C-alpha positions in Angstrom: -7.7 39.8 3.8 -6.0 39.9 7.4 -2.6 38.6 6.0 -2.8 40.5 2.9 -4.9 43.7 2.9 -5.0 44.7 -0.7 -7.1 45.1 -3.5 -5.9 41.9 -4.9 -7.2 39.9 -2.4 -10.7 40.0 -3.5 -11.9 37.6 -6.1 -15.4 38.6 -7.0 -18.6 40.5 -5.4 -21.6 38.5 -3.5 -24.1 39.0 -1.2 -24.6 38.7 2.5 -27.5 38.9 5.1 -26.9 39.4 8.5 -29.4 37.1 11.2 -29.7 36.9 14.6 -27.8 33.5 14.0 -25.0 35.1 11.9 -24.4 35.7 8.2 -25.5 34.0 5.5 -23.8 34.4 2.2 -25.6 34.7 -1.1 -23.0 33.7 -3.9 -24.4 34.2 -7.2 -21.9 32.7 -8.9 -23.5 29.2 -8.3 -27.0 29.7 -9.1 -27.5 26.4 -7.8 -26.5 26.5 -4.0 -29.1 25.7 -1.9 -30.3 28.9 0.3 -28.0 29.1 3.5 -24.9 27.4 2.0 -22.3 29.2 1.2 -21.1 28.2 -2.3 -18.5 25.6 -1.9 -15.3 27.3 -3.3 -15.6 30.4 -0.5 -16.1 27.9 2.6 -13.9 28.8 5.2 -12.6 31.9 3.3 -12.5 35.9 4.3 -15.4 38.0 3.4 -15.3 41.7 3.6 -18.9 42.8 4.1 -19.9 46.4 3.8 -22.4 47.2 6.7 -22.6 50.8 5.9 -20.5 53.5 3.9 -18.0 53.7 6.2 -17.6 50.3 8.1 -16.7 47.1 7.2 -16.1 44.1 9.1 -14.3 41.1 8.1 -15.9 37.4 8.4 -15.2 34.2 8.0 -17.6 32.2 5.3 -18.8 29.1 7.5 -17.7 25.5 6.2 -20.3 23.2 5.6 -19.5 19.7 8.3 -19.0 16.5 6.1 -22.6 15.1 7.7 -24.3 17.5 5.3 -22.3 16.2 2.4 -23.2 12.6 2.1 -23.3 10.0 -1.0 -24.2 6.7 -1.2 -24.2 4.4 -3.5 -25.5 0.9 -3.6 -24.8 -1.6 -6.4 -27.0 -5.0 -6.9 -24.8 -7.7 -8.9 -26.4 -11.2 -10.6 -23.5 -13.3 -11.9 -24.7 -14.8 -15.3 -22.9 -17.1 -18.2 -22.7 -14.0 -20.0 -21.3 -11.8 -17.5 -22.9 -9.4 -14.8 -25.8 -7.8 -14.9 -26.3 -5.1 -12.2 -28.7 -2.2 -11.0 -27.3 0.9 -9.1 -28.7 2.9 -6.9 -27.7 6.6 -5.5 -28.6 9.1 -3.6 -26.6 12.2 -2.8 -26.8 15.4 -0.7 -25.5 18.9 0.3 -22.2 20.0 -2.4 -22.5 16.4 -4.2 -26.2 17.1 -5.1 -25.7 20.5 -5.7 -22.5 20.0 -8.5 -24.2 17.5 -10.1 -27.7 19.2 -10.4 -25.9 22.3 -11.9 -24.1 20.0 -14.4 -27.5 17.8 -15.3 -29.0 21.6 -15.8 -26.4 22.6 -18.1 -26.0 19.8 -20.7 -28.3 18.2 -23.4 -29.4 14.8 -23.6 -26.5 13.6 -25.9 -23.8 15.0 -23.6 -26.0 14.4 -20.1 -25.6 10.3 -21.8 -21.8 10.8 -22.0 -21.6 11.9 -18.7 -23.6 9.7 -17.2 -21.7 6.8 -18.8 -17.9 8.1 -17.1 -19.9 9.1 -13.9 -21.5 5.2 -13.7 -18.6 3.4 -14.7 -17.5 0.5 -12.6 -15.2 -2.8 -12.9 -13.5 -2.4 -15.9 -13.5 -1.0 -19.4 -15.9 -3.2 -20.6 -18.7 -1.2 -18.3 -21.9 -0.9 -20.3 -24.6 1.5 -19.0 -28.1 0.2 -20.7 -30.4 3.0 -18.8 -30.5 5.1 -16.1 -33.4 7.6 -14.6 -32.8 11.2 -12.5 -35.6 11.4 -9.9 -36.8 15.1 -10.2 -36.7 15.9 -6.5 -37.0 20.0 -7.2 -34.4 20.2 -4.9 -30.6 20.5 -5.8 -29.9 19.3 -1.8 -31.2 16.0 -3.1 -30.4 14.2 -5.8 -31.3 10.1 -6.9 -29.9 8.4 -9.6 -30.6 4.7 -10.5 -29.1 2.8 -13.8 -28.9 -1.0 -14.8 -25.9 -2.1 -16.5 -23.7 -5.4 -18.1 -20.1 -5.6 -17.3 -18.7 -8.7 -19.0 -15.3 -9.7 -18.3 -14.4 -8.7 -15.1 -15.9 -12.3 -13.0 -13.6 -15.3 -13.2 -15.4 -18.9 -13.7 -12.6 -21.4 -13.5 -14.4 -25.3 -13.2 -16.7 -25.4 -10.5 -15.2 -22.4 -9.1 -16.6 -18.6 -9.3 -14.4 -15.0 -8.3 -14.9 -11.9 -8.0 -13.8 -8.3 -6.4 -16.7 -6.9 -5.6 -14.5 -3.3 -4.9 -16.0 -2.5 -8.4 -14.8 1.3 -7.7 -11.3 1.7 -6.4 -12.3 5.1 -5.4 -8.5 6.1 -4.2 -6.2 4.3 -6.5 -3.1 6.2 -7.1 -4.1 9.2 -4.5 -1.4 9.0 -2.9 0.9 12.4 -2.1 4.2 12.3 -3.4 6.1 13.8 -0.6 8.8 14.9 0.0 8.5 16.5 -3.2 5.5 18.1 -3.0 5.6 21.3 -1.1 1.7 22.9 -1.1 -1.3 22.3 0.2 -3.7 19.5 -1.3 -6.7 21.4 -1.8 -10.6 19.1 -1.3 -14.0 20.7 -2.5 -15.5 19.9 0.3 -15.9 17.8 3.5 -18.0 14.8 3.0 -19.0 11.5 3.9 -19.3 8.4 1.3 -20.7 5.5 1.9 -20.7 2.3 -1.1 -22.4 -1.0 -0.4 -22.0 -4.2 -3.3 -24.8 -6.8 -3.1 -23.9 -9.6 -4.8 -26.5 -12.6 -5.1 -25.3 -16.1 -4.9 -26.3 -18.2 -7.8 -28.2 -21.1 -7.5 -26.0 -24.2 -7.2 -23.7 -22.6 -5.6 -22.0 -21.6 -1.9 -19.8 -18.7 -0.8 -16.3 -20.3 -0.4 -13.8 -17.9 0.5 -15.1 -14.1 2.4 -11.8 -11.4 2.9 -11.5 -10.2 6.1 -12.9 -7.1 7.1 -10.9 -3.9 7.1 -10.4 -0.7 9.4 -8.0 2.1 9.4 -8.2 6.0 10.8 -5.9 8.3 11.9 -6.2 12.1 12.5 -6.6 13.1 9.1 -9.4 10.6 7.4 -9.9 6.9 7.5 -12.2 4.0 6.3 -14.1 1.0 6.9 -14.7 -1.8 4.8 -17.1 -4.5 6.4 -18.0 -8.0 4.2 -21.1 -10.1 5.2 -22.9 -13.2 4.2 -26.6 -12.7 4.7 -28.7 -15.4 3.3 -27.8 -15.8 -0.1 -26.3 -12.5 -0.3 -22.5 -11.5 -0.4 -22.4 -7.6 1.1 -19.0 -5.3 0.5 -19.9 -2.1 2.8 -17.3 0.7 2.5 -17.7 4.1 4.6 -14.9 6.8 3.8 -14.6 10.2 5.8 -12.9 13.3 5.1 -13.1 16.3 7.5 -10.4 18.3 5.6 -10.6 21.1 3.0 -7.0 22.3 2.9 -4.4 19.1 4.1 -1.1 21.0 4.8 2.3 18.6 4.2 3.0 18.0 7.4 -0.5 15.5 7.0 0.7 13.9 3.7 2.6 11.0 5.6 -0.9 10.3 7.8 -2.9 10.7 4.4 -0.8 8.0 3.0 -0.6 5.7 5.9 -4.3 5.3 5.0 -4.2 4.1 1.6 -1.3 1.8 2.6 -4.0 -0.3 4.8 -6.8 0.5 2.1 -5.0 -0.4 -1.7 -4.4 -4.6 -0.8 -7.9 -4.4 0.4 -8.7 -3.5 -2.9 -7.1 -6.4 -4.6 -9.3 -8.9 -2.5 -11.8 -11.4 -4.2 -14.1 -13.6 -2.7 -14.6 -17.2 -4.2 -17.7 -19.1 -4.5 -18.2 -23.4 -5.1 -20.7 -25.2 -6.2 -23.0 -27.3 -4.0 
């Protein structure tokens, strides 16, 4: 409104409540948005609030901090002669949970199963979802999923050695920004934190023979941590990502790509197991 004070600046009408702590925006276009949180697509935008018939005020819609929008994904793996057997446990909060809650409440059983197969997929196109379960929290701000799957042809067994890339989800592969060709900012749905843990159970009769080095890189735009460790009979890969941006301006494209220059080579690393 402050830069383009024309009727075309409006998108839709919502309700606003003024409390001692400030305004709360109630956006009916997002029926599963948690009370007290603005719908994701109006974060940071200017709202023209009618205080009375003749009095109006331009108010900046709050932006939800990344710590409230969390995604935690843990994958448990077992190696067998027929391939990988796995279990997935996912917990979400904030906009992650609200978005999935909305999708699940607007789909039938057949569509929901197809969506979840795609949503939970990892490793390769040979991923096979056996079953999944959604915990009914009756709260769009919290969402939990558990599932079991099979994955063939992703691990490699050569003579007495077993090789496996624990990076089952290469989330930021092909996410480089094409600059200087791109002239417009990149928009993100919301600020967030993501945690991914992959836990491999070392098969009986085998021992860990190679563990990739840990990797961490952060700049003023975003960053990641990637840690490997061996605990008892398990190999654990922990990945953490954070994005504190809603809009990434052109001058920050190079910094975004710099993080990927450090991350993408790490996606290619595999662990190896050898017979005792």
